[in-house]
C-alpha positions as CSV (number, residue, x, y, z in Angstrom):
1,X,93.7,120.5,-29.1
2,X,93.7,118.6,-26.2
3,X,96.9,118.3,-23.3
4,X,97.9,116.0,-20.5
5,X,100.1,117.0,-18.0
6,X,101.5,114.0,-16.1
7,X,101.3,114.9,-12.5
8,X,100.5,111.2,-10.8
9,X,104.5,110.5,-9.3
10,X,105.3,110.1,-5.7
11,X,108.3,112.5,-6.1
12,X,110.2,110.1,-4.2
13,X,113.6,112.3,-4.8
14,X,112.0,115.1,-3.2
15,X,111.5,113.8,-0.2
16,X,111.2,115.0,2.4
17,X,109.3,117.4,0.3
18,X,107.3,115.2,-0.7
19,X,106.3,113.4,2.6
20,X,102.7,115.5,2.7
21,X,102.4,117.0,-0.9
22,X,102.6,116.0,-3.9
23,X,105.4,116.8,-6.3
24,X,103.5,119.1,-8.8
25,X,102.5,121.6,-5.9
26,X,106.2,121.6,-4.8
27,X,107.7,125.5,-5.1
28,X,109.8,126.8,-8.1
29,X,110.5,130.2,-8.3
30,X,107.6,131.7,-5.9
31,X,104.4,129.2,-8.3
32,X,104.0,125.2,-7.6
33,X,106.0,123.3,-10.6
34,X,102.8,122.5,-12.8
35,X,102.1,125.9,-13.3
36,X,105.1,126.3,-15.9
37,X,103.2,123.3,-18.0
38,X,99.8,124.4,-17.9
39,X,101.1,127.8,-18.1
40,X,103.2,127.6,-21.6
41,X,100.1,125.1,-22.7
42,X,98.3,128.2,-22.3
43,X,100.2,130.6,-24.1
44,X,99.4,128.6,-27.1
45,X,96.0,128.1,-26.5
46,X,95.5,124.9,-25.5
47,X,93.3,124.9,-22.8
48,X,91.8,121.6,-22.1
49,X,93.9,119.7,-20.3
50,X,93.2,116.3,-18.3
51,X,95.7,115.9,-14.9
52,X,96.5,112.3,-13.5
53,X,96.6,112.3,-9.5
54,X,98.0,109.4,-7.5
55,X,99.9,110.3,-4.5
56,X,98.1,113.5,-2.2
57,X,95.9,113.7,-5.5
58,X,93.3,115.6,-3.7
59,X,95.8,118.6,-3.1
60,X,96.5,119.5,-6.9
61,X,92.2,119.3,-7.3
62,X,91.9,121.5,-4.3
63,X,94.8,124.2,-5.7
64,X,93.8,124.1,-9.2
65,X,90.3,123.2,-9.3
66,X,88.2,123.2,-12.0
67,X,91.3,126.0,-14.0
68,X,89.3,128.9,-14.4
69,X,91.5,130.7,-12.4
70,X,94.5,129.8,-14.8
71,X,91.7,130.4,-18.4
72,X,92.1,126.6,-18.0
73,X,89.8,123.6,-18.6
74,X,90.5,121.0,-16.2
75,X,89.5,117.7,-15.8
76,X,91.2,114.6,-13.1
77,X,91.9,111.2,-14.5
78,X,92.3,109.6,-10.3
79,X,95.0,106.6,-10.3
80,X,94.4,104.5,-7.4
81,X,96.7,102.9,-8.3
82,X,100.0,103.9,-9.6
83,X,99.4,103.2,-13.7
84,X,102.9,104.5,-15.0
85,X,103.1,106.4,-18.3
86,X,101.4,104.2,-20.3
87,X,98.2,103.3,-17.9
88,X,97.8,106.5,-17.0
89,X,97.4,107.6,-20.5
90,X,95.3,104.4,-21.5
91,X,92.8,105.8,-18.2
92,X,92.8,109.2,-20.1
93,X,91.6,107.1,-23.3
94,X,88.4,108.2,-23.4
95,X,89.7,112.1,-23.2
96,X,92.4,112.5,-25.6
97,X,91.2,109.4,-28.5
98,X,89.8,112.4,-31.0
99,X,92.8,113.8,-32.3
100,X,96.2,115.3,-32.0
101,X,96.9,115.8,-28.3
102,X,100.5,117.2,-26.6
103,X,102.1,115.3,-23.1
104,X,103.7,117.0,-20.4
105,X,105.6,115.8,-17.0
106,X,105.0,118.0,-14.5
107,X,108.8,118.0,-13.4
108,X,110.3,119.5,-16.5
109,X,111.2,123.5,-17.1
110,X,111.0,123.9,-20.5
111,X,111.2,127.2,-23.5
112,X,109.6,125.2,-26.3
113,X,107.6,126.9,-28.6
114,X,104.6,124.4,-29.0
115,X,104.0,125.7,-32.6
116,X,107.3,125.1,-33.8
117,X,106.7,121.4,-32.4
118,X,103.3,120.5,-34.2
119,X,104.7,122.3,-37.6
120,X,107.5,119.3,-37.3
121,X,104.7,116.7,-35.8
122,X,102.4,117.4,-38.6
123,X,105.0,117.8,-41.3
124,X,106.2,114.2,-40.6
125,X,103.0,112.7,-41.0
126,X,104.5,111.6,-37.5
127,X,102.6,109.1,-34.8
128,X,104.5,110.5,-32.1
129,X,107.0,113.2,-31.7
130,X,109.1,113.3,-28.7
131,X,111.5,116.2,-27.5
132,X,114.9,115.4,-27.2
133,X,117.9,116.9,-26.7
134,X,121.5,116.4,-26.2
135,X,123.2,115.4,-22.9
136,X,126.4,113.5,-22.0
137,X,124.3,111.4,-19.5
138,X,121.8,110.3,-22.1
139,X,122.1,107.3,-22.0
140,X,122.2,106.6,-18.2
141,X,118.4,108.2,-18.3
142,X,117.6,106.2,-21.5
143,X,119.2,107.4,-24.9
144,X,117.5,106.8,-28.8
145,X,118.8,107.6,-31.9
146,X,117.7,109.5,-34.5
147,X,118.8,109.9,-38.3
148,X,118.8,113.0,-40.5
149,X,115.3,113.4,-41.1
150,X,114.4,113.3,-37.2
151,X,113.5,109.8,-37.4
152,X,113.6,107.8,-34.5
153,X,115.8,104.9,-35.7
154,X,117.0,103.6,-32.5
155,X,114.4,103.8,-29.0
156,X,116.5,102.8,-25.6
157,X,117.2,98.7,-26.3
158,X,114.7,98.2,-29.7
159,X,116.3,99.3,-33.5
160,X,113.9,99.9,-36.3
161,X,113.9,96.7,-38.4
162,X,115.2,98.8,-40.9
163,X,117.8,101.7,-39.9
164,X,118.4,104.2,-42.8
165,X,121.3,104.9,-43.9
166,X,123.6,107.7,-42.8
167,X,124.6,109.3,-39.4
168,X,122.5,109.0,-36.4
169,X,122.5,111.6,-33.4
170,X,122.1,110.2,-29.2
171,X,119.6,112.6,-28.0
172,X,117.5,112.1,-24.6
173,X,114.2,112.5,-23.9
174,X,113.0,116.1,-22.0
175,X,109.0,114.9,-21.2
176,X,107.7,116.7,-23.4
177,X,106.3,114.4,-26.8
178,X,102.9,115.3,-29.3
179,X,101.2,111.9,-30.1
180,X,98.6,110.8,-32.3
181,X,95.4,108.5,-31.0
182,X,97.0,105.8,-32.7
183,X,99.5,105.1,-29.7
184,X,96.5,103.8,-28.0
185,X,96.4,100.9,-30.8
186,X,99.6,99.7,-29.4
187,X,98.7,99.8,-25.9
188,X,97.6,96.0,-24.2
189,X,94.0,97.2,-23.1
190,X,91.4,94.8,-20.6
191,X,89.0,95.0,-18.5
192,X,90.6,97.2,-15.7
193,X,93.5,99.2,-15.6
194,X,96.9,98.0,-15.8
195,X,100.1,99.5,-15.4
196,X,102.5,99.9,-18.2
197,X,105.7,102.2,-19.6
198,X,105.1,104.1,-22.7
199,X,109.3,104.2,-23.1
200,X,109.5,100.4,-21.8
201,X,106.4,98.4,-23.9
202,X,104.6,101.2,-26.5
203,X,107.1,103.1,-28.1
204,X,109.2,99.8,-28.9
205,X,106.4,98.2,-30.3
206,X,105.8,100.8,-32.9
207,X,109.0,100.9,-33.7
208,X,109.2,98.0,-34.0
209,X,106.2,97.8,-36.5
210,X,107.6,100.7,-38.5
211,X,105.5,103.0,-37.1
212,X,106.6,106.4,-37.2
213,X,108.4,108.2,-34.4
214,X,109.8,111.6,-34.6
215,X,112.2,113.0,-32.1
216,X,112.0,117.3,-32.4
217,X,115.8,118.4,-31.4
218,X,115.8,121.2,-28.6
219,X,118.5,123.0,-27.1
220,X,117.1,125.7,-25.7
221,X,116.2,126.6,-21.8
222,X,115.5,123.1,-20.2
223,X,115.6,121.6,-16.8
224,X,114.4,118.7,-14.8
225,X,113.2,119.9,-11.2
226,X,112.9,115.6,-10.0
227,X,115.1,116.5,-7.1
228,X,116.1,119.6,-4.8
229,X,119.0,120.1,-6.2
230,X,118.1,120.3,-9.6
231,X,114.9,122.7,-8.0
232,X,117.7,124.9,-6.7
233,X,119.6,125.5,-9.9
234,X,116.3,126.0,-12.2
235,X,116.1,128.9,-9.5
236,X,119.1,130.3,-9.8
237,X,119.2,130.3,-13.4
238,X,115.7,132.1,-13.3
239,X,117.1,134.2,-10.6
240,X,120.2,134.6,-13.5
241,X,117.4,136.5,-16.1
242,X,116.7,133.1,-17.8
243,X,113.4,134.2,-19.4
244,X,110.2,131.8,-20.3
245,X,108.7,133.4,-23.9
246,X,105.1,132.5,-22.2
247,X,105.6,134.4,-19.2
């Protein structure tokens, strides 16, 4: 299985830490934040990884090189202009298009068992499975609803045409997802790479077309690393004894 780590963001919320370096290399608990995602993938035998690059991307490539230091095979997808999640995935399509693949944001710290996630994804025969968590601020960041089987029936402002009866849960995306190459069928293709969002464009299209989008409910350790305060919170929790099973 292959994976993509999204690391092209400019890290504006982390300035001035990101004025002269990429967000992916900002230290968290003594190591660059991107290494947490990479070590999680390695723990489950996923070693063939592509990383997209933009803001100070050359520093990431210099630090990680071909990935052999971490026991990985890393390649890079350079974005001269920032392409957002959808454009970044589409540019990496030649690397990802052959089979099921995992996508992880570089700025999340999560103690997720990927084997359980993949088992759920394949059991549901999902086109996309997003790892979701309960959060009081879900609406602020963009929430979605799942039914009792875990199928997504509302994605941001888009509702599935035929909603399933029964109760639903409102959840928030963690930044980890499993995708099938089917997602590329719902992306605008063109002669040149262009900027667009999976959450704002691709997934709403799939939902409207009744594609099987699922949410994997996760209530374990998770921490967003997008601001200095949140990095400090992650470090505090790690120092207090929080363990990541993949270390």
